[in-house]
KOLFITI-120066 format. One record per residue: x, y, z of N, C-alpha, C in turn; residue in three letters. Coordinates in steps of 0.001 Angstrom, whole numbers, plus 500000, padded with zeros to 6 digits. Layout:
REM residues N
XYZXYZXYZALA...
END
This chain:
REM residues 532
573337542373303437572597543613303623573402544806303127MET574713544846303447575535545967303001575647545987301480GLN575782544805300873575857544736299418574587545252298786LEU573418544845299324572150545323298781572016546836298977MET572465547312300141572392548747300438573240549533299439ARG574456549032299146575311549726298189574705549716296794ASN574102548568296428573474548477295116572337549471294992SER571512549548296038570381550479296020570856551918295968PHE571871552250296770572402553610296780572961553980295394ARG573648553025294759574237553313293460573185553628292418GLY572146552812292367571103553083291371570341554353291702TYR570022554553292957569288555750293344570093557003293066ALA571414556920293273572251558072292958572198558362291468LEU572188557301290647572056557496289205570764558210288871CYS569678557791289508568398558455289274568457559908289695LEU569075560164290836569166561538291314569954562396290334ALA571047561848289814571844562598288843571064562833287566VAL570357561790287082569545561946285882568490563015286073LEU567857563000287238566828564002287503567422565387287519ALA568604565525288092569234566837288146569597567339286758ALA569985566394285874570354566804284533569161567040283646LEU567978566557284017566802566733283180566946565919281908GLY566342566385280821566343565626279581567632565789278807LEU568389566842279068569516567127278205570792566426278571GLY570868565752279706572148565286280179572417563816279983GLY571634563112279175571820561668279075571886561266277617CYS572712561892276835572772561629275414573337560271275101GLY572742559561274116573344558375273530574258558940272425LYS574758559443273126575316560387272173576322559929271039LYS579541570519251019579854570257249604579744571496248720SER580258571477247912580271572757247204579062572898246307SER578446574142246240577258574369245432577565574260243944PRO576562573813243201576734573726241747575630574451241014THR574767575168241751573598575769241125573891577183240675ALA572829577842240212572944579195239695573474580134240757ALA574161581197240311574809582102241260573978583339241540SER572816583463240930571989584646241137571356584624242507THR571425585748243252570782585840244550569303586114244350GLU568491585491245200567058585708245161566672586569246343HIS565653587390246189565222588244247288563797587907247673SER563555587806248992562207587592249494561704588848250189ALA562382589972249972561989591206250645560683591725250067ALA559811592150250928558544592723250496557912593429251669ALA557092594429251375556370595109252442557274596008253252GLY556740596560254307557485597433255197557396596900256604THR558370597216257476558314596734258855557027597151259536PRO556478596258260320555254596515261047555563596793262498ARG554734597561263148554893597808264572554680596512265345ALA555232596466266551555147595253267372553762595115267974ALA552836594615267179551460594415267622551232592926267834VAL550822592537269010550674591123269331549226590655269293LEU548352591451268720546952591040268662546591590407267329THR547399590628266278547118590055264966548435589624264330HIS548396588541263577549604588050262950550142589021261921GLY551439589222261924552076590081260939553547589735260869SER554242590279259868555660590022259778556208590369258414GLY557513590162258247558174590381256970559461589578256949TYR559998589357255750561297588702255579562075589503254554ALA562906590427255026563792591185254158565117590429254093HIS565221589480253191566395588618253148566862588401251719VAL568139588089251564568658587547250309569060586103250579THR568741585242249627569081583838249769570506583581249296PHE571080582482249742572400582081249290572358581713247805ARG573503581828247120573500581583245665573022580197245250PRO573187579203246120572805577835245740571359577496246086ASN570574578487246512569164578249246817568353578323245534VAL567648577270245233566804577199244030565361577399244455ARG564733578447243945563422578888244433562321578538243437VAL561265577945243967560024577775243206558935578577243898MET558099579233243123556913579867243688555952578778244168GLU555036579171245032554171578192245691553399577333244693ALA552776577961243709551937577205242778552780576260241926GLU553932576748241460554821575898240682555281574704241518GLU555635574954242762556132573893243625555087572853243943GLY553858573294244163552785572337244460552527571410243275ARG552633571957242082552433571128240892553627570192240674LYS554819570678241020556016569879240781556165568735241778ALA555677568917243016555825567888244045554763566809243839LEU555175565672243335554209564613243039554328563429243985ILE555337563427244849555489562328245796556371562719246956GLY556139562054248097556859562350249327557030561053250099LEU558240560757250530558474559524251284557818559610252654SER557651558464253290556966558430254574557742559165255652SER559086559199255542559866559948256527560107561393256099ASN559542561768254942559581563128254413560991563583254064GLU561928562661253982563300563010253628563545562967252131ALA562642562352251383562814562241249936561602562829249220THR561883563694248246560840564300247425560880563669246039LEU559722563491245448559613563074244054559008564234243288LEU559794564795242353559370565979241615559100565633240160LEU558172566363239568557805566188238162559014566521237289ASP559411565584236452560609565786235632560409566822234530SER559169567238234287558945568292233297559280569670233847SER559523569762235159559869571041235779561364571290235630ASN561728572429235050563126572722234748563976572824236012ALA563433573443237061564194573569238306564446572198238918THR563427571329238889563583569978239425564691569231238694ALA564728569342237370565733568622236590567145569151236853ARG567253570412237226568574571019237404569142570859238812SER568368570317239761568832570189241142570017569229241230LEU570995569619242047572172568795242262572526568779243750ARG573321567810244157573797567760245547574494569073245889ALA574181569600247075574733570886247497573780572032247303GLY572722571840246500571695572872246349570801572896247583ASP570030573955247684568933574038248647567667574312247847VAL566668573459248007565387573660247328564447574413248257LEU563926575529247775562942576313248525561681576443247694LEU560602575807248160559281576014247573558538576926248528ILE558208578110248077557646579120248970556379578610249652LYS556357578796250956555201578399251749555105576929252036GLY556034576135251485555890574688251611557118574000252185LEU558275574194251583559415573365251973560733574079251733VAL561689573835252624563091574202252412563906572975252771ALA564757572525251849565509571285252064566902571386251449ARG567902570890252188569215570650251603569125569436250696ASN569731569537249524569714568433248568570977567600248747VAL570809566323249052571931565403249234572280564659247961LEU571300564511247075571528563805245823570237563737245030GLY570343563625243719569159563537242861569387562479241787THR568294561953241273568375561027240150567088561113239344GLU567247561181238029566103561189237124565647559762236888LEU564377559483237184563796558147237000562572558274236104THR562049557162235603560822557237234800559649557852235566PRO559675557786236891558580558344237679558757559823237981ASP559968560341237813560233561736238126561626561887238705GLY561905563070239228563212563342239817563162562997241302VAL563966562001241701564053561624243109565101562520243768VAL564698563196244851565574564155245521565731563733246981VAL566935563291247348567237562959248741567588564248249474LEU566990564466250631567150565756251297567339565594252799THR567697566685253455567634566803254898567244568236255243GLN566776568422256472566330569740256905567523570692256978ARG567374571918256455568496572860256474568535573699257747PRO569689574257258031569796575336258988569357576628258313ARG569014577629259101568613578896258500569747579490257685LEU570990579295258162572135579812257436572400579103256125GLY571838577922255926571943577244254637571079577917253586ASP570054578622254031569089579244253122569331580745252985VAL569565581420254099569597582884254113571033583388254146ILE571342584313253247572654584951253228572689586132254203GLN571803587093253981571741588298254810570286588723254955ASP570016589506256018568702590119256125568096590023257510GLY566814590363257567566091590382258837564722589738258655GLU564339588968259664563021588332259719562301588878260939ILE561039589228260745560221589727261856558898589005261829ARG558497588419262960557214587720263014556540587984264344ILE555254588300264266554409588475265450553194587582265257GLN553079586569266091552065585540265865551251585301267127ALA549997585729267128549101585368268238548503583989267972PRO548983582982268648548548581610268391547233581367269110VAL546212581113268331544866580895268869544410579517268426ARG544244578618269380543927577235269042542459577029268720PHE541579577839269285540155577664269055539519578969268641GLY538216578915268385537528580090267863537289581150268908ALA537303580783270159537015581771271198537908581537272386ALA538287582615273037539108582493274239538257581968275385ALA538910581295276313538190580807277485539130580832278667SER538572580653279854539389580676281064540047579318281261ALA540930578957280303541556577638280352542322577434281634ALA542997578512282095543821578334283275543016578397284557HIS541703578528284444540859578475285631540144577137285755ASN540530576189284911539863574891284950540884573781285122SER541474573655286315542513572646286533541990571237286301PRO542870570413285752542494569031285498542853568170286700GLN542144567105286856542270566300288053543123565069287803SER543588564481288900544336563240288817543412562047288609PHE542107562268288542541166561171288730541000560259287517SER541593560610286351541398559761285172541853558339285474ALA540983557380285235541293555995285572542263555367284593GLY543072554419285094544024553758284222543333552963283133TRP542168552422283426541502551601282417541185552410281168SER540870553699281331540531554513280166541735554727279266SER542943554635279813544131554854279014544425553677278096LEU543867552520278387544105551354277550543114551264276394PHE542124552127276375541149552128275287541768552820274085VAL541709552194272941542289552799271749541447553986271309GLU542043555184271219541286556350270778541166556381269266PRO540324557270268778540203557496267346541265558507266937ALA541971558243265837543068559101265433542704559860264170TYR543141561106264140542972561913262936544076561537261944ALA544142562252260846545054561897259773546432562523259936GLN546935562642261157548249563207261409548203564711261166SER549340565435261365549287566890261226548852567363259849PRO548968566481258823548548566910257498547075567318257471GLU546274566760258385544853567070258375544513568261259247SER545538568892259839545260570021260717545158571302259909THR544291571272258924544086572459258091543490573575258927ALA543909574802258646543391575936259392542915576998258410MET541933577769258828541415578808257955542416579942257811SER542506580478256617543423581587256378542848582865256969LYS543723583807257221543258585091257744542489585836256660SER541485586583257071540699587354256108541536588458255480GLU542437589011256228543363590004255700544640589914256509ALA545781589850255789547060589677256485547283590793257494LYS547666590435258688547976591420259722546772591983260429GLY545542591574260037544357592142260672543408591093261201THR543671589831260937542753588778261393543536587653262036ALA542859586889262839543485585784263549543704584637262577ASP544983584286262348545306583264261344545301581861261910ALA544972581713263183545156580405263805543882579849264409TYR542724580292263911541460579764264413541137578441263736LYS540267577698264397539695576483263817540742575472263388SER541812575314264177542785574274263865542164572918264165MET542263572011263196541634570704263360542498569808264238ALA541912568700264649542592567743265517543760567097264788LYS544896567033265454546066566386264877546516565252265765GLY547113564208265168547577563075265966548784562445265307ALA549679561938266137550835561176265680550760559814266335PHE550941558769265544550920557413266087551992556604265387LYS552861555966266183553933555190265587554539554284266654SER555501553461266238556292552663267168557683553283267211VAL558098553747268381559378554423268552560167553677269623VAL561343553181269263562196552426270178561435551290270868GLU560539550647270131559789549522270673558567549910271482GLY558291551209271600557121551692272340556031552108271350TRP554810551640271584553663552146270835553350553540271367ASP553477554529270516553343555909270969552209556624270253THR551515557457270979550523558353270388550699559730271010THR550479560742270200550533562122270664549423562869269941PHE548421563290270695547269563969270118547187565399270632GLU546815566293269741546518567667270114545139568002269574ALA544243568395270457542859568675270079542529570112270430THR542596571038269459542319572436269756540881572640270211PRO540711573525271179539391573870271689539302575354271936GLY538393575754272769538169577168273041539285577703273933ALA540191578478273349541231579128274111542392578258274502GLY542469577018274028543557576120274405543571574931273451LYS544622574139273554544638572844272889544924571781273933THR544150570715273916544361569597274827545456568699274263ASP546384568293275122547495567441274730547374566088275418LEU547520565017274664547444563663275215548579562826274657ASN549371562246275549550520561418275178550349560052275835ILE550536559004275060550488557654275621551588556818274993THR552376556131275808553355555179275297553165553861276035VAL553194552757275283552960551432275854554029550470275346LYS554327549479276180555269548448275770554931547150276478LYS555008546056275739554759544733276306555726543767275653SER556716543281276441557712542379275894558308541534277017VAL558351540216276815559024539316277737558597539431279183GLY557316539591279441556835539735280806556908541146281348GLY557468542066280563557543543481280946556345544217280365PHE555588544881281227554412545640280807554550547068281311GLU554349548034280411554497549432280813553472550301280098ALA552959551268280834552068552281280290552466553610280922LEU552775554585280086553163555910280548552327556918279771ILE551733557860280468550780558749279821550861560153280395ALA550486561105279569550378562488280005549156563130279370GLY548429563903280169547265564617279652547294566039280215GLN546922567000279390546891568374279881546498569330278781GLY546940570569278910546575571567277910547651572636277817TYR547651573328276697548436574534276471547465575598276004LEU547446576735276681546500577783276319547030578616275150SER546159579452274588546582580406273571547782581203274082ASP548713581522273191549865582327273594550283583217272434PHE551182584146272712551682585075271702553172584841271491ASP553573584796270230554971584597269870555450585799269081PHE556661586260269386557213587460268755558707587254268580ASP559230587429267367560660587204267172561198588096266056SER562412588598266269563166589329265252564519588658265111THR564892588307263882566135587589263609566937588378262588ILE568194588663262906569091589362261985570245588441261614SER570538588362260303571592587480259828572527588225258882MET573791587838258909574794588402258007575771587299257631SER576057587185256353576977586154255859576586584756256360GLN575276584502256331574695583199256693574878582839258153SER575205583810258992575363583567260429574424584468261211SER573927583944262312573065584742263188573865585883263803LEU573301587074263737573886588231264405573155588538265702GLN571832588413265642571032588738266821569640588140266650ASN569080587641267739567693587179267733567047587580269051MET565909588233268961565120588554270145563772587857270013GLU563411587103271027562207586272270969561429586393272268THR560108586406272133559241586435273314558163585369273176SER557921584661274260556748583804274417555910584457275520PHE554758584974275165553934585708276117552624584975276409ASN552149585150277640550873584565278087550887583041278015ASN552016582461278356552102580998278406551349580490279622LEU550549579489279417549805578905280529549461577462280175ASN549684576558281103549344575171280812549475574284282020GLY549078573049281824549117572060282887549234570679282254GLN550001569790282905550107568414282447550054567473283645MET549283566411283517549246565315284487549960564116283870ASN550890563539284592551644562392284095551431561192285007PHE551319560011284405551169558769285165552031557685284530GLN552469556754285349553151555583284817552758554351285612TRP552813553226284933552573551933285573553471550925284867GLN554454550406285571555445549513284988555532548265285856VAL555537547092285241555584545836285998556365544790285211ALA556947543840285944557627542707285315557248541450286079LYS556678540513285361556205539292285994557302538233286053ASP558192538267285048559242537251284977560537537766285590THR561492536843285829562768537224286404563647537968285419GLY564783538442285924565724539157285076565602540659285220GLY566635541341284720566715542799284857566112543472283632VAL565371544578283858564892545422282777565308546852283129MET566385547320282480566901548653282789567261549402281513ALA566525549116280453566814549743279159566250551160279113GLU567112552114278780566678553510278671566100553768277282GLU564961554413277234564327554772275962564186556285275902SER564457556821274709564404558266274511563558558515273271ARG562436559157273455561420559251272415561129560713272119ILE561351561116270879560966562455270442559718562338269582LYS558666562996270003557397562934269281557275564139268350LEU557017563914267073556831565040266153555670565917266576PRO555649567124266067554605568067266453553225567600266057GLY552323567587267014550923567318266705550218568603266292ALA550826569731266590550318571021266126551464571763265458ILE551272572186264225552255572983263516551573574213262942GLU552139575363263228551501576642262901552338577336261835ILE551891577384260592552703577955259512552772579472259612PRO553962579995259355554188581440259409554522582009258032LEU554554581158257008555037581580255690554220582719255098ALA552929582765255402552104583807254782552506585205255235GLU553185585290256369553653586580256856555100586849256448PHE555768585856255842557205585947255576557522585749254101LEU556617586172253241556814586083251800557211584680251367GLU556580583680252012556770582300251598557897581566252286GLY558700582229253125559761581525253839559122580497254776LEU559399579186254600558633578152255312559087577930256760PRO558879578934257589559069578802259028557733578444259667LEU557784577707260754556557577411261483556869577174262946TYR555842577329263777555918576981265186555382575569265348LEU556102574769266106555716573384266318555528573134267807GLU554413572532268170554174572095269541554441570597269581VAL555528570209270247555952568818270245556194568356271675SER556775567181271816557056566616273142558183565602273012ALA558831565301274135559874564277274186559804563591275539ALA560231562339275583560205561563276823561532560832277005LEU561908560641278248562959559704278600562381558749279634MET562548557465279398562008556432280280563154555514280684ILE563390555380281980564492554531282439564027553711283648HIS563477552515283389563114551643284514564343550946285068PRO564271550534286312565302549683286910564586548547287623ALA564047547643286805563352546470287322564401545377287486ILE564620544932288694565747544038288974565344542582289182THR564070542282289052563629540903289234562186540744288819GLY561616539584289126560236539326288783559280539753289888GLY557987539788289554556926540147290486557151541547291070LYS557647542467290231557893543839290675556962544783289937GLU556534545834290614555655546822290019555957548189290608ILE555930549214289765556027550588290238555010551421289467THR554296552260290174553357553155289512553254554444290306LYS552951555500289610552854556790290272552312557847289338GLY552193559066289855551670560164289060552150561485289636GLN552240562479288739552577563827289187551974564835288229PHE551916566062288684551307567142287913552253568330287875ARG552324568998286710553032570260286601552076571313286052ILE552289572553286447551543573669285870552489574853285763SER552229575742284842553126576879284601552321578052284053TYR552890579244284215552199580452283784553238581572283684ASP553108582438282679553997583587282618554417583935281207GLY555414584801281100555955585265279826557469585302279916SER558129585176278757559584585170278748560105585823277483GLN561080586697277656561761587350276537563239586991276629HIS563862586673275495565291586378275536565977586846274261PHE567268587170274401568105587629273299569227586621273086LYS569452586278271827570511585330271488571494586007270546VAL572776585915270896573877586265270016574818585063269999LYS575744585001269049576622583826269006577248583513270359PRO576926582310270861577493581841272116576925582457273365GLY575849583228273266575355583945274447573831584046274417ASN573221583969275600571775584144275729571480584922276999LEU570693585986276860570198586760278003568688586630278038ASP568155586372279225566709586164279357566156586985280492ALA564925587446280306564199588096281391562719587830281214ASN562022587766282310560593587485282284560174586925283622GLY558967586417283660558437585880284910557589584656284616ASN558217583504284662557503582238284495557468581545285853VAL556285581202286301556114580503287569555545579113287305THR555674578236288271555159576884288098554915576201289423GLY554176575112289354553871574308290534554032572841290178GLU554416572037291156554507570594290988553752569921292123ILE553093568832291809552369568052292808552681566578292603GLN553001565913293668553280564482293631552016563732294011LEU551568562848293135550363562073293404550691560763294101GLY549735559853294084549905558553294733550973557720294024ASP551756556986294816552775556083294297552622554723294956HIS553059553693294246553076552353294828554250551587294236GLN555020550949295091556150550132294661556075548783295353ASP556207547714294582556191546360295130557388545611294581ILE558249545126295459559382544302295072559704543371296229SER559524542061296061559715541137297177561135541154297733PRO562127541325296850563510541209297342564383542371296880THR564599542499295584565619543413295068565130544862295059ALA566077545829295028565693547229294891565041547488293536PRO564287548568293479563450548875292321563518550377292081LEU563572550780290818563614552211290529562926552557289224GLY562628553838289058561968554301287841562239555782287656MET562649556151286440562777557559286088561921557841284856LEU561090558859284946560289559304283811560483560804283675VAL560860561254282485561039562679282238560280563065280980ALA559509564127281069558722564633279948559163566054279617PHE559466566320278371559548567698277879558222567944277176ALA557281568498277896555932568670277343555233569802278091ALA554865570850277362555059570987275919556438571549275587PRO556822571355274338557981572028273754557464572827272562ARG557759574115272534557333574983271439558587575438270708ILE558684575112269410559888575385268646559577576198267398GLU560468577158267093560458577833265804561405577064264904LEU560907576526263802561737575672262971561427575888261503THR562230575284260648562059575442259210562202574081258563MET561459573865257512561543572585256821560331572373255967GLY559682571246256163558494570912255385557261571348256148LEU556481572221255549555229572655256160554194571559255950ASN553781570929257031552890569780256921551423570181256775LYS551125571445256991549731571868256914549459572375255500ILE549230571443254609548922571803253237548113570667252628TYR547400571002251595546582569992250937547471569049250137GLU547257567750250290548050566773249561547305566225248340LYS546307566966247904545498566468246795546309566339245510SER547424567123245392548241567051244189549325565980244274ASP549455565330245429550450564271245573549947563024244860ILE550642562652243805550147561586242946550696560207243318LYS551869560159243917552507558888244233552405558601245725LYS552028557398246068551899557006247467553259557006248147ALA553246557304249454554491557373250211555266556062250136ALA554555554933250178555215553637250157555970553434248841GLU555397553936247754556055553813246459557303554688246395TYR557187555911246941558341556810246975559430556230247868VAL559040555548248941560026554903249805560882553918249009ASP560245553132248157560974552145247356561939552833246387GLN561454553892245725562328554639244816563498555250245577LEU563198555839246726564233556502247517565303555510247956ALA564888554311248333565848553309248789566779552910247655ASP566215552732246471567039552355245322568045553446244982GLN567575554693245013568455555819244669569512556020245745VAL569098555960246998570035556178248100571129555129248114ALA570782553911247727571738552798247814572959553042246944LYS572773553675245777573947553875244934574421555321244871HIS573669556270245449574143557655245508574928557941246782LEU574607557233247859575200557526249160576269556499249514LEU577199556927250361578198556001250887577498554986251783SER578140553835252040577493552830252903577064553399254249PRO577920554223254878577563554795256177576349555704256065ASP576345556562255049575219557483254881573953556736254484LYS574114555651253740572945554851253380572330554210254617TYR573168553691255513572650553124256757571924554191257567GLN572484555378257600571825556494258274570467556772257651ASP570433556744256324569179557023255624568129555972255959TYR568521554701255924567569553635256222566994553773257628GLN567849554131258572567432554181259969566763555494260329LYS567309556583259820566914557898260318566312558825259281ASN566331558446258020565850559376257022566778560563256850GLY568026560421257281569016561492257210568401562789257710ILE567945562760258918567267563914259522568230564600260478HIS569114565417259933570085566131260748570945565195261588LEU571109563959261122572050563031261731571917562858263226GLY572590563712263981572700563541265423571369563709266140LYS570400564334265493569109564524266156568519563172266543ILE568644562173265680568065560880266014568912560133267027PHE570202560440267084571049559809268072570842560422269449LYS570414561667269477570085562327270736568653562808270613ASN567734561870270714566350562111270323565658563169271154ALA566218563513272300565568564509273141566048565918272848LEU567039566066271984567529567392271648566495568130270808ALA566503569442270897565640570253270056566438570796268880THR565812570923267722566470571552266595565819572893266278ASP565170573485267270564482574748267065565429575934266998GLY565136576862266069565893578109266024565678578899267305ALA564499578793267870564182579327269195563177578377269814ALA563247578183271139562323577239271745562057577588273204TYR560929577067273673560537577105275080560087575700275429PHE560504575195276611560030573883277027559954573809278548GLU559026572983279024558897572659280435559227571186280602MET560164570882281488560633569508281676560251569037283073ILE559376568060283143559000567456284414559695566114284572GLY560392565906285693561166564684285916560767564062287248THR560439562783287210560114562045288424561062560863288539SER561765560771289670562665559650289938562216558973291225ALA561971557678291168561541556944292357562480555776292609SER562732555489293877563592554380294278562953553660295461SER563031552325295455562447551522296522563436550433296908PHE563636550221298188564637549269298662564277547818298395THR562988547540298246562527546153298235562178545725299650GLY561253544767299777560751544369301094561754543543301893PHE562838543101301238563803542301301977564706543158302859SER564685544480302654565482545358303510564941545290304943ALA565830545481305936565396545464307337564339546530307582ILE564543547698307002563560548786307127563258549309305728SER562318548684305006562024549103303633561591550568303579PRO562025551248302521561606552644302339561649552988300863CYS561015554093300532560971554581299155561281556071299160ALA561847556525298063562135557950297895561601558398296538ARG560967559579296521560415560132295299560950561549295136TYR561629561793294013562156563120293684561415563648292463ASP560940564865292558560158565468291486560716566857291201LEU560905567178289923561398568506289565560695569018288327SER560634570339288219560092571016287048561084572102286656LEU561537572057285420562510573026284919561966573656283643VAL561963574975283578561596575697282369562849576212281686GLY562924576070280370564117576434279622563733577161278341THR564516578164277968564424578782276646565798578695275997VAL565838578765274666567134578688274031567068578645272528GLY568233578372271938568380578247270490569337577091270231ALA569105576364269146569836575121268898570877575273267807SER572018574644268024573051574601266993572571573866265751ALA571596572967265905571066572260264749570355573207263789GLU569903574354264292569285575358263431570280576419262984ALA571287576701263846572166577841263588573589577454263229TRP574038576260263596575402575872263302576368576226264420GLY577639575890264185578659576035265223578922577481265592ALA578638578428264684578918579833264983578092580334266155SER576922579753266344576063580126267472576162579078268573VAL576211577812268170576200576747269158574817576584269747GLY574712575688270699573461575526271430573537576369272693THR572631577319272796572590578182273970571220578034274622VAL571199577940275934569938577793276645570065578427278013SER568919578719278608568912579277279950567732578716280717LYS568015578300281926566974577828282829566247579044283392GLU564944579140283136564180580302283570563304580006284783ILE563214578733285123562395578361286282562816576980286748PHE562829576790288067563106575460288596562434575307289950LYS561820574153290118561212573819291395561351572317291605LYS561655571904292839561823570486293097561298570139294479SER561035568864294665560574568376295955560986566917296110MET561074566476297360561432565099297676560494564574298759THR560080563323298596559273562666299626559922561321299964ARG560096561068301235560593559783301708559473559091302475VAL559253557827302172558165557070302783558712555731303306ASP558646555492304629558142556390305663559153557501305973PRO558684558644306472559576559765306759560654559378307775PRO561814559999307628562888559808308597563790558630308340GLY563546557860307274564383556699306988565692557156306350MET566786557002307083568087557502306638568522556850305320ARG568222555564305155568630554861303942568142555578302700LEU566912556080302739566338556766301584566613558271301608CYS566705558873302789566958560304302857568372560656302423GLU569322559732302574570715560023302279571110559747300842ASP570151559344299999570473559048298605571074560279297944ILE572183560104297283572821561199296570573824561960297398GLY573853561738298704574839562412299544576162561653299499LYS577240562391299567578557561747299540578878561140300898SER
END
């Protein structure tokens, strides 16, 4: 009994620590050769801080190694794109494409900004191996100003007056939904006049579907009147282990406002506001193991944005965009056969937040409030202790730069699968063995991002993290009991993956709420979890 008690306490303490750390605390953790002329994207005059219509400017000079194509030239030159979007196939008749070398940065206005890792001229065109750049890789000096009223549907509605219920049945989650064509199909109507019309109406349905760390994952965003509905489902079935984890909710229309000042390719100051944030998410899980043996594998899943909002039209083609994405951490502790754990919880949030970032420092002010509700739970384990941790960063809203996915692909002549084959051949002899392995596995996507899949690479971001940790003694205990810990943490910040070591990763917790339930109440074995 004492041995089982110690084992249960040890695992439960781990869950408690994981919950306290949220998503961030469990990590698995060249010289330019191009032209030296500086390019300028400065245009227009500064606009007043109006949050009712999209507006902005980019008064910047690019670094000497940035090779710029205008939008029309770039669209014609881009004839292929790999499935992981890390490799571009460019028309070899384009002079800029032919001149690209490792160490350059390719900027196609309104479409893409990429660090060039290597190039090779092939009969099909110029194969360009790339990775996403930091802002300092592209911009030498200047100021960026953007005011973006994000409107998901054609008309505002009282989204935050229509709470969603826990009542969705589990059977409906197993039905395969219809999927749109990924974010590429989320075409949106352009504004009638820059700075005077809503640029974010009529966003089409976007969906992401893939297998990530052995989990079948889907992430759908369906814009509607005054909000976008978010649906996340991850499933796994292996060796008698069956799991279904899902989240459903919404994010209402919100306003984004940011001013960024840079000097010598380093951030000097950034002021960012997320205003009128409002949303709700319901999360459920059902995990079971029919066969014997332990299942305690941690999975960390970063889901690409199902909604991406391009800002380039306000920034003279600088390809910045807002991305609505999500991330999950799943850590079961199934210690034997015939065990099952299932439960549900809800988070909701409302408010606005303003924050200032300087190198190594973040100051925040605002008023974001939230609520958490613990739904029904059930744990069955004939003998051994049982545990489950589920953490969702949903939604996560990031300001980022890279490939703008909301564009027509009608000019893409080569299929992604074909470009994948070309890219593999080129990467194999251009890259070192270590970098080639990275490319095969990760698409050379900022390296560490895939190793720490829950990290954000946003230049500025807002996220709500809901964490549920449950522990059950098993029925063999003299007095069986269960403990459920639930927390909601709101965070704003800026990532070193966007800014580099000069800024580092800076973040601030702007909201936190937690609760604990012990069943049955008063059971010391479960109430004392985490105490020294």
